[in-house]
VEXBA-129251 format. One record per residue: residue in one letter; z negated, x, y negated of N, C-alpha, C in turn; residue number from 1. Coordinates in steps of 0.05 Angstrom, whole numbers, plus 5000, padded with zeros to 4 digits. Each point is the difference from the previous one (the first is absolute). Layout:
<pts>
{type = a n.zz = Z n.xx = X n.yy = Y ca.zz = Z ca.xx = X ca.yy = Y c.zz = Z c.xx = X c.yy = Y seq = NUM}
...
</pts>
This chain:
<pts>
{type = m n.zz = 1983 n.xx = 2692 n.yy = 1337 ca.zz = 5008 ca.xx = 4981 ca.yy = 5028 c.zz = 4980 c.xx = 4990 c.yy = 5013 seq = 1}
{type = p n.zz = 5004 n.xx = 4974 n.yy = 5013 ca.zz = 4970 ca.xx = 4993 ca.yy = 5022 c.zz = 5003 c.xx = 5006 c.yy = 5016 seq = 2}
{type = q n.zz = 4982 n.xx = 5010 n.yy = 5010 ca.zz = 4994 ca.xx = 5013 ca.yy = 5041 c.zz = 5002 c.xx = 4974 c.yy = 5020 seq = 3}
{type = e n.zz = 5005 n.xx = 5011 n.yy = 5021 ca.zz = 4999 ca.xx = 4976 ca.yy = 5025 c.zz = 4974 c.xx = 4987 c.yy = 4999 seq = 4}
{type = d n.zz = 4982 n.xx = 5025 n.yy = 4998 ca.zz = 4973 ca.xx = 4989 ca.yy = 5005 c.zz = 4980 c.xx = 4990 c.yy = 4976 seq = 5}
{type = e n.zz = 5022 n.xx = 4989 n.yy = 4987 ca.zz = 4983 ca.xx = 4992 ca.yy = 4972 c.zz = 4996 c.xx = 4971 c.yy = 5004 seq = 6}
{type = p n.zz = 4969 n.xx = 4995 n.yy = 4999 ca.zz = 4981 ca.xx = 4973 ca.yy = 5007 c.zz = 5024 c.xx = 4976 c.yy = 4973 seq = 7}
{type = l n.zz = 4993 n.xx = 4978 n.yy = 5015 ca.zz = 5013 ca.xx = 4970 ca.yy = 4992 c.zz = 4986 c.xx = 4993 c.yy = 4985 seq = 8}
{type = q n.zz = 5007 n.xx = 5000 n.yy = 4970 ca.zz = 4987 ca.xx = 4988 ca.yy = 4976 c.zz = 5006 c.xx = 4965 c.yy = 4997 seq = 9}
{type = r n.zz = 4988 n.xx = 4984 n.yy = 4995 ca.zz = 4998 ca.xx = 4975 ca.yy = 5004 c.zz = 4994 c.xx = 4987 c.yy = 4960 seq = 10}
{type = f n.zz = 5018 n.xx = 4985 n.yy = 4996 ca.zz = 4993 ca.xx = 4992 ca.yy = 4968 c.zz = 5002 c.xx = 4973 c.yy = 4997 seq = 11}
{type = d n.zz = 4980 n.xx = 4990 n.yy = 4981 ca.zz = 4996 ca.xx = 4970 ca.yy = 5000 c.zz = 5033 c.xx = 4991 c.yy = 4969 seq = 12}
{type = t n.zz = 4999 n.xx = 5007 n.yy = 5005 ca.zz = 5025 ca.xx = 5005 ca.yy = 4973 c.zz = 5020 c.xx = 5021 c.yy = 4997 seq = 13}
{type = l n.zz = 5032 n.xx = 4986 n.yy = 4994 ca.zz = 5018 ca.xx = 5014 ca.yy = 5009 c.zz = 5008 c.xx = 5019 c.yy = 4986 seq = 14}
{type = p n.zz = 5000 n.xx = 5030 n.yy = 5014 ca.zz = 5002 ca.xx = 5028 ca.yy = 4985 c.zz = 5028 c.xx = 5003 c.yy = 4989 seq = 15}
{type = h n.zz = 5009 n.xx = 5019 n.yy = 4988 ca.zz = 5022 ca.xx = 4999 ca.yy = 4984 c.zz = 5016 c.xx = 5010 c.yy = 5017 seq = 16}
{type = y n.zz = 5019 n.xx = 4997 n.yy = 5006 ca.zz = 5025 ca.xx = 5010 ca.yy = 5028 c.zz = 5028 c.xx = 5002 c.yy = 4980 seq = 17}
{type = t n.zz = 5023 n.xx = 5008 n.yy = 5022 ca.zz = 5028 ca.xx = 4999 ca.yy = 4999 c.zz = 5014 c.xx = 4996 c.yy = 5029 seq = 18}
{type = t n.zz = 5018 n.xx = 4988 n.yy = 4995 ca.zz = 5021 ca.xx = 4995 ca.yy = 5018 c.zz = 5020 c.xx = 5017 c.yy = 5006 seq = 19}
{type = d n.zz = 5005 n.xx = 5020 n.yy = 4983 ca.zz = 5008 ca.xx = 5025 ca.yy = 5012 c.zz = 4986 c.xx = 5020 c.yy = 5017 seq = 20}
{type = r n.zz = 5006 n.xx = 4994 n.yy = 5027 ca.zz = 4997 ca.xx = 5016 ca.yy = 5019 c.zz = 5005 c.xx = 5028 c.yy = 4997 seq = 21}
{type = q n.zz = 5024 n.xx = 5009 n.yy = 4983 ca.zz = 5010 ca.xx = 5027 ca.yy = 4999 c.zz = 4983 c.xx = 5008 c.yy = 4973 seq = 22}
{type = a n.zz = 4976 n.xx = 4992 n.yy = 4975 ca.zz = 4995 ca.xx = 5005 ca.yy = 4982 c.zz = 4979 c.xx = 5028 c.yy = 5011 seq = 23}
{type = q n.zz = 5011 n.xx = 5023 n.yy = 4982 ca.zz = 4975 ca.xx = 5026 ca.yy = 5006 c.zz = 4971 c.xx = 5010 c.yy = 4977 seq = 24}
{type = t n.zz = 4990 n.xx = 4966 n.yy = 5007 ca.zz = 4974 ca.xx = 5000 ca.yy = 4989 c.zz = 4978 c.xx = 4984 c.yy = 5012 seq = 25}
{type = s n.zz = 4978 n.xx = 5012 n.yy = 4985 ca.zz = 4978 ca.xx = 4991 ca.yy = 5024 c.zz = 4997 c.xx = 4963 c.yy = 4991 seq = 26}
{type = t n.zz = 5021 n.xx = 4984 n.yy = 4996 ca.zz = 4997 ca.xx = 4975 ca.yy = 4998 c.zz = 4993 c.xx = 4984 c.yy = 5026 seq = 27}
{type = l n.zz = 4996 n.xx = 4984 n.yy = 5005 ca.zz = 4996 ca.xx = 4986 ca.yy = 5026 c.zz = 5024 c.xx = 4981 c.yy = 5005 seq = 28}
{type = k n.zz = 5010 n.xx = 5008 n.yy = 5024 ca.zz = 5025 ca.xx = 4990 ca.yy = 5009 c.zz = 5004 c.xx = 4965 c.yy = 5010 seq = 29}
{type = w n.zz = 5009 n.xx = 4985 n.yy = 4992 ca.zz = 5000 ca.xx = 4977 ca.yy = 5025 c.zz = 5024 c.xx = 4996 c.yy = 5008 seq = 30}
{type = s n.zz = 5002 n.xx = 4994 n.yy = 5025 ca.zz = 5027 ca.xx = 4999 ca.yy = 5015 c.zz = 5005 c.xx = 4982 c.yy = 5006 seq = 31}
{type = g n.zz = 4994 n.xx = 4977 n.yy = 5003 ca.zz = 5005 ca.xx = 4977 ca.yy = 5002 c.zz = 5036 c.xx = 4994 c.yy = 4975 seq = 32}
{type = p n.zz = 5013 n.xx = 4975 n.yy = 5010 ca.zz = 5021 ca.xx = 4991 ca.yy = 4991 c.zz = 4987 c.xx = 4979 c.yy = 4976 seq = 33}
{type = e n.zz = 4982 n.xx = 4979 n.yy = 5006 ca.zz = 4989 ca.xx = 4985 ca.yy = 4985 c.zz = 4976 c.xx = 5002 c.yy = 4982 seq = 34}
{type = p n.zz = 4990 n.xx = 4988 n.yy = 4969 ca.zz = 4978 ca.xx = 5012 ca.yy = 4989 c.zz = 4975 c.xx = 5002 c.yy = 5015 seq = 35}
{type = i n.zz = 4981 n.xx = 5007 n.yy = 4997 ca.zz = 4981 ca.xx = 5003 ca.yy = 5016 c.zz = 4979 c.xx = 4977 c.yy = 4997 seq = 36}
{type = p n.zz = 4991 n.xx = 4991 n.yy = 5021 ca.zz = 4991 ca.xx = 4970 ca.yy = 5004 c.zz = 4962 c.xx = 5003 c.yy = 4983 seq = 37}
{type = r n.zz = 4991 n.xx = 4978 n.yy = 4991 ca.zz = 4975 ca.xx = 5013 ca.yy = 4990 c.zz = 4973 c.xx = 4994 c.yy = 5014 seq = 38}
{type = i n.zz = 4983 n.xx = 4999 n.yy = 5006 ca.zz = 4979 ca.xx = 5009 ca.yy = 5015 c.zz = 4996 c.xx = 4968 c.yy = 5005 seq = 39}
{type = g n.zz = 4997 n.xx = 4989 n.yy = 5027 ca.zz = 4998 ca.xx = 4979 ca.yy = 5010 c.zz = 5022 c.xx = 4983 c.yy = 5008 seq = 40}
{type = a n.zz = 5022 n.xx = 5014 n.yy = 4992 ca.zz = 5035 ca.xx = 4982 ca.yy = 5006 c.zz = 5000 c.xx = 5003 c.yy = 5034 seq = 41}
{type = d n.zz = 5016 n.xx = 4984 n.yy = 5007 ca.zz = 5017 ca.xx = 5004 ca.yy = 5035 c.zz = 5010 c.xx = 5015 c.yy = 4996 seq = 42}
{type = v n.zz = 5005 n.xx = 5014 n.yy = 5035 ca.zz = 5027 ca.xx = 5019 ca.yy = 4992 c.zz = 4996 c.xx = 5005 c.yy = 5037 seq = 43}
{type = r n.zz = 5032 n.xx = 5002 n.yy = 5010 ca.zz = 5004 ca.xx = 5012 ca.yy = 5018 c.zz = 5002 c.xx = 5016 c.yy = 5013 seq = 44}
{type = i n.zz = 4987 n.xx = 5023 n.yy = 5017 ca.zz = 5005 ca.xx = 5027 ca.yy = 5000 c.zz = 5008 c.xx = 4997 c.yy = 5028 seq = 45}
{type = k n.zz = 5031 n.xx = 5011 n.yy = 4992 ca.zz = 5031 ca.xx = 5003 ca.yy = 5015 c.zz = 4989 c.xx = 5012 c.yy = 5027 seq = 46}
{type = m n.zz = 4985 n.xx = 5030 n.yy = 4998 ca.zz = 5002 ca.xx = 5016 ca.yy = 5022 c.zz = 4974 c.xx = 4989 c.yy = 5026 seq = 47}
{type = n n.zz = 5013 n.xx = 5014 n.yy = 5013 ca.zz = 4985 ca.xx = 4988 ca.yy = 5028 c.zz = 4984 c.xx = 4973 c.yy = 5001 seq = 48}
{type = g n.zz = 5010 n.xx = 4986 n.yy = 4993 ca.zz = 5000 ca.xx = 4974 ca.yy = 5005 c.zz = 4971 c.xx = 4985 c.yy = 5000 seq = 49}
{type = i n.zz = 4989 n.xx = 5018 n.yy = 4973 ca.zz = 4979 ca.xx = 4990 ca.yy = 4988 c.zz = 4993 c.xx = 4971 c.yy = 4980 seq = 50}
{type = g n.zz = 5031 n.xx = 4997 n.yy = 4992 ca.zz = 5002 ca.xx = 4968 ca.yy = 4987 c.zz = 4973 c.xx = 4999 c.yy = 4970 seq = 51}
{type = l n.zz = 4999 n.xx = 4975 n.yy = 4995 ca.zz = 4988 ca.xx = 4985 ca.yy = 4977 c.zz = 4980 c.xx = 5015 c.yy = 4996 seq = 52}
{type = g n.zz = 4989 n.xx = 5005 n.yy = 4973 ca.zz = 4974 ca.xx = 5013 ca.yy = 5002 c.zz = 4995 c.xx = 5003 c.yy = 4964 seq = 53}
{type = r n.zz = 4981 n.xx = 4991 n.yy = 4992 ca.zz = 4983 ca.xx = 4995 ca.yy = 4969 c.zz = 4999 c.xx = 5033 c.yy = 4989 seq = 54}
{type = v n.zz = 5016 n.xx = 5013 n.yy = 4977 ca.zz = 4993 ca.xx = 5023 ca.yy = 4985 c.zz = 4967 c.xx = 4992 c.yy = 4986 seq = 55}
{type = i n.zz = 4991 n.xx = 5031 n.yy = 5013 ca.zz = 4970 ca.xx = 5001 ca.yy = 4994 c.zz = 4993 c.xx = 5008 c.yy = 4976 seq = 56}
{type = s n.zz = 5013 n.xx = 5025 n.yy = 4999 ca.zz = 5001 ca.xx = 5020 ca.yy = 4978 c.zz = 5027 c.xx = 5022 c.yy = 4999 seq = 57}
{type = y n.zz = 5002 n.xx = 5015 n.yy = 4980 ca.zz = 5022 ca.xx = 5025 ca.yy = 4999 c.zz = 4985 c.xx = 5026 c.yy = 5016 seq = 58}
{type = a n.zz = 5020 n.xx = 5016 n.yy = 5013 ca.zz = 4987 ca.xx = 5027 ca.yy = 5003 c.zz = 5029 c.xx = 5019 c.yy = 4992 seq = 59}
{type = v n.zz = 4993 n.xx = 5017 n.yy = 5003 ca.zz = 5012 ca.xx = 5033 ca.yy = 4996 c.zz = 4998 c.xx = 5005 c.yy = 5029 seq = 60}
{type = y n.zz = 5022 n.xx = 5021 n.yy = 5005 ca.zz = 4995 ca.xx = 5017 ca.yy = 5026 c.zz = 5025 c.xx = 5023 c.yy = 4986 seq = 61}
{type = c n.zz = 4995 n.xx = 5021 n.yy = 5010 ca.zz = 5024 ca.xx = 5025 ca.yy = 4999 c.zz = 5018 c.xx = 4990 c.yy = 4975 seq = 62}
{type = g n.zz = 4988 n.xx = 4992 n.yy = 4971 ca.zz = 5019 ca.xx = 4992 ca.yy = 4982 c.zz = 5014 c.xx = 4970 c.yy = 5002 seq = 63}
{type = y n.zz = 4997 n.xx = 4989 n.yy = 5016 ca.zz = 5011 ca.xx = 4973 ca.yy = 5004 c.zz = 4983 c.xx = 4977 c.yy = 4994 seq = 64}
{type = l n.zz = 5006 n.xx = 4981 n.yy = 4994 ca.zz = 4986 ca.xx = 4978 ca.yy = 4987 c.zz = 5002 c.xx = 4978 c.yy = 5026 seq = 65}
{type = g n.zz = 4985 n.xx = 4992 n.yy = 5007 ca.zz = 4995 ca.xx = 4984 ca.yy = 5015 c.zz = 4971 c.xx = 4983 c.yy = 5001 seq = 66}
{type = l n.zz = 5012 n.xx = 4966 n.yy = 5023 ca.zz = 4976 ca.xx = 4984 ca.yy = 4997 c.zz = 4993 c.xx = 5000 c.yy = 5027 seq = 67}
{type = m n.zz = 4968 n.xx = 4989 n.yy = 4994 ca.zz = 4986 ca.xx = 4999 ca.yy = 5028 c.zz = 4996 c.xx = 4972 c.yy = 4996 seq = 68}
{type = v n.zz = 5018 n.xx = 4999 n.yy = 5027 ca.zz = 4993 ca.xx = 4967 ca.yy = 5012 c.zz = 4996 c.xx = 4994 c.yy = 5018 seq = 69}
{type = m n.zz = 4981 n.xx = 4973 n.yy = 5004 ca.zz = 4984 ca.xx = 5000 ca.yy = 5023 c.zz = 5020 c.xx = 4973 c.yy = 5012 seq = 70}
{type = p n.zz = 5010 n.xx = 4998 n.yy = 5033 ca.zz = 5018 ca.xx = 4982 ca.yy = 4999 c.zz = 4990 c.xx = 4981 c.yy = 5013 seq = 71}
{type = y n.zz = 5008 n.xx = 4975 n.yy = 5003 ca.zz = 4988 ca.xx = 4979 ca.yy = 5011 c.zz = 4992 c.xx = 4994 c.yy = 5024 seq = 72}
{type = a n.zz = 5025 n.xx = 5002 n.yy = 5019 ca.zz = 4997 ca.xx = 5007 ca.yy = 5020 c.zz = 5023 c.xx = 5017 c.yy = 5020 seq = 73}
{type = p n.zz = 4982 n.xx = 5021 n.yy = 4993 ca.zz = 5010 ca.xx = 5029 ca.yy = 5011 c.zz = 5003 c.xx = 5004 c.yy = 5034 seq = 74}
{type = p n.zz = 5020 n.xx = 5007 n.yy = 5004 ca.zz = 5006 ca.xx = 5007 ca.yy = 5034 c.zz = 4978 c.xx = 5015 c.yy = 5013 seq = 75}
{type = a n.zz = 4994 n.xx = 4998 n.yy = 5021 ca.zz = 4979 ca.xx = 5005 ca.yy = 5012 c.zz = 4997 c.xx = 5031 c.yy = 5004 seq = 76}
{type = w n.zz = 5023 n.xx = 5022 n.yy = 5002 ca.zz = 4992 ca.xx = 5025 ca.yy = 4996 c.zz = 4981 c.xx = 5000 c.yy = 4972 seq = 77}
{type = w n.zz = 5011 n.xx = 4984 n.yy = 4975 ca.zz = 4991 ca.xx = 5005 ca.yy = 4983 c.zz = 4961 c.xx = 4997 c.yy = 5000 seq = 78}
{type = t n.zz = 4998 n.xx = 4978 n.yy = 5009 ca.zz = 4973 ca.xx = 4990 ca.yy = 4999 c.zz = 4974 c.xx = 5014 c.yy = 5021 seq = 79}
{type = d n.zz = 5031 n.xx = 5021 n.yy = 5018 ca.zz = 4985 ca.xx = 5011 ca.yy = 5019 c.zz = 4987 c.xx = 5027 c.yy = 4986 seq = 80}
{type = h n.zz = 5012 n.xx = 5009 n.yy = 4983 ca.zz = 5002 ca.xx = 5026 ca.yy = 4985 c.zz = 4984 c.xx = 4999 c.yy = 4977 seq = 81}
{type = n n.zz = 4998 n.xx = 4977 n.yy = 4987 ca.zz = 4981 ca.xx = 5003 ca.yy = 4975 c.zz = 4983 c.xx = 4973 c.yy = 4993 seq = 82}
{type = g n.zz = 4996 n.xx = 4984 n.yy = 5023 ca.zz = 4980 ca.xx = 4977 ca.yy = 5000 c.zz = 5018 c.xx = 4976 c.yy = 4989 seq = 83}
{type = a n.zz = 4987 n.xx = 4980 n.yy = 5002 ca.zz = 4998 ca.xx = 4971 ca.yy = 4986 c.zz = 5011 c.xx = 5003 c.yy = 4974 seq = 84}
{type = p n.zz = 5028 n.xx = 4991 n.yy = 4992 ca.zz = 5003 ca.xx = 4996 ca.yy = 4960 c.zz = 4974 c.xx = 5006 c.yy = 4991 seq = 85}
{type = a n.zz = 5001 n.xx = 5009 n.yy = 4977 ca.zz = 4984 ca.xx = 4994 ca.yy = 4973 c.zz = 5005 c.xx = 5028 c.yy = 4985 seq = 86}
{type = p n.zz = 4992 n.xx = 4990 n.yy = 4978 ca.zz = 5002 ca.xx = 5002 ca.yy = 4967 c.zz = 4999 c.xx = 5038 c.yy = 5006 seq = 87}
{type = e n.zz = 4979 n.xx = 5012 n.yy = 5011 ca.zz = 4992 ca.xx = 5025 ca.yy = 5010 c.zz = 5029 c.xx = 5020 c.yy = 5013 seq = 88}
{type = r n.zz = 5001 n.xx = 4980 n.yy = 5021 ca.zz = 5018 ca.xx = 5021 ca.yy = 5019 c.zz = 5028 c.xx = 4989 c.yy = 4994 seq = 89}
{type = a n.zz = 5009 n.xx = 4993 n.yy = 4974 ca.zz = 5027 ca.xx = 4997 ca.yy = 4991 c.zz = 5013 c.xx = 5030 c.yy = 5006 seq = 90}
{type = g n.zz = 5031 n.xx = 4995 n.yy = 5016 ca.zz = 5017 ca.xx = 5021 ca.yy = 4999 c.zz = 5019 c.xx = 5002 c.yy = 4972 seq = 91}
{type = l n.zz = 5005 n.xx = 5033 n.yy = 4998 ca.zz = 5019 ca.xx = 5002 ca.yy = 4985 c.zz = 5023 c.xx = 5003 c.yy = 5010 seq = 92}
{type = a n.zz = 5018 n.xx = 4987 n.yy = 4975 ca.zz = 5029 ca.xx = 4984 ca.yy = 5003 c.zz = 5009 c.xx = 5013 c.yy = 4976 seq = 93}
{type = f n.zz = 5022 n.xx = 5018 n.yy = 5000 ca.zz = 5016 ca.xx = 5001 ca.yy = 4978 c.zz = 5024 c.xx = 4984 c.yy = 4992 seq = 94}
{type = g n.zz = 5008 n.xx = 5001 n.yy = 4975 ca.zz = 5034 ca.xx = 4982 ca.yy = 4988 c.zz = 5018 c.xx = 4988 c.yy = 5022 seq = 95}
{type = s n.zz = 5008 n.xx = 5024 n.yy = 5013 ca.zz = 5020 ca.xx = 5003 ca.yy = 5025 c.zz = 4999 c.xx = 4980 c.yy = 5021 seq = 96}
{type = e n.zz = 4969 n.xx = 5003 n.yy = 5008 ca.zz = 4993 ca.xx = 4989 ca.yy = 5024 c.zz = 4990 c.xx = 4961 c.yy = 4996 seq = 97}
{type = i n.zz = 4999 n.xx = 4993 n.yy = 4972 ca.zz = 5005 ca.xx = 4977 ca.yy = 4996 c.zz = 5008 c.xx = 4980 c.yy = 4986 seq = 98}
{type = e n.zz = 4998 n.xx = 4981 n.yy = 5004 ca.zz = 5015 ca.xx = 4967 ca.yy = 4986 c.zz = 4988 c.xx = 4987 c.yy = 4987 seq = 99}
{type = r n.zz = 5003 n.xx = 4983 n.yy = 4981 ca.zz = 4985 ca.xx = 4984 ca.yy = 4988 c.zz = 5003 c.xx = 4973 c.yy = 5016 seq = 100}
{type = v n.zz = 4975 n.xx = 4983 n.yy = 5000 ca.zz = 5012 ca.xx = 4973 ca.yy = 5010 c.zz = 5004 c.xx = 4980 c.yy = 4980 seq = 101}
{type = p n.zz = 5013 n.xx = 4990 n.yy = 5009 ca.zz = 5009 ca.xx = 4979 ca.yy = 4978 c.zz = 4977 c.xx = 4979 c.yy = 5003 seq = 102}
{type = a n.zz = 4994 n.xx = 4987 n.yy = 4970 ca.zz = 4978 ca.xx = 4982 ca.yy = 4998 c.zz = 4992 c.xx = 4974 c.yy = 5014 seq = 103}
{type = a n.zz = 5033 n.xx = 4994 n.yy = 5007 ca.zz = 5002 ca.xx = 4979 ca.yy = 5022 c.zz = 4991 c.xx = 4997 c.yy = 5021 seq = 104}
{type = e n.zz = 5012 n.xx = 5034 n.yy = 5018 ca.zz = 4984 ca.xx = 4997 ca.yy = 5023 c.zz = 4970 c.xx = 5005 c.yy = 5009 seq = 105}
{type = p n.zz = 4998 n.xx = 4978 n.yy = 5023 ca.zz = 4968 ca.xx = 5001 ca.yy = 4999 c.zz = 4992 c.xx = 5021 c.yy = 5017 seq = 106}
{type = v n.zz = 4976 n.xx = 5003 n.yy = 4989 ca.zz = 4990 ca.xx = 5034 ca.yy = 5016 c.zz = 4967 c.xx = 4992 c.yy = 4995 seq = 107}
{type = p n.zz = 4976 n.xx = 5009 n.yy = 5021 ca.zz = 4980 ca.xx = 4992 ca.yy = 5012 c.zz = 4993 c.xx = 4995 c.yy = 4969 seq = 108}
{type = a n.zz = 4989 n.xx = 5013 n.yy = 4983 ca.zz = 4982 ca.xx = 5001 ca.yy = 4969 c.zz = 5013 c.xx = 4976 c.yy = 4991 seq = 109}
{type = r n.zz = 5021 n.xx = 4990 n.yy = 5008 ca.zz = 5009 ca.xx = 4969 ca.yy = 4975 c.zz = 4999 c.xx = 4984 c.yy = 5020 seq = 110}
{type = a n.zz = 4987 n.xx = 4999 n.yy = 5026 ca.zz = 5001 ca.xx = 4981 ca.yy = 5017 c.zz = 4974 c.xx = 4981 c.yy = 4996 seq = 111}
{type = g n.zz = 5011 n.xx = 4973 n.yy = 4994 ca.zz = 4981 ca.xx = 4979 ca.yy = 4987 c.zz = 4989 c.xx = 5000 c.yy = 4975 seq = 112}
{type = a n.zz = 5011 n.xx = 5022 n.yy = 4985 ca.zz = 5000 ca.xx = 4996 ca.yy = 4968 c.zz = 5016 c.xx = 4982 c.yy = 4985 seq = 113}
</pts>
């Protein structure tokens, strides 16, 4: 079983995972109700008012699969803590903390495209 102080691991390809959070295996667990977004997809981080962002990579922490997401326009507390949004300062969000953004919804990455 992973330890709380286990370092964050990042991946550019989607690792093997399960959606069964009760599974008694070492398989990574995805906590979201929706399929895992691809790298480059737009998602909404529902917690703490962070808002819209782009998936930069996949990540694993304490046995759970998550997404490294770069917010487009995070709240002031986020930039005070992390600096201006950039791929190298993307934040970790788990499946239950995000939702997919419909393709028709305008987001900064699509503006003017």
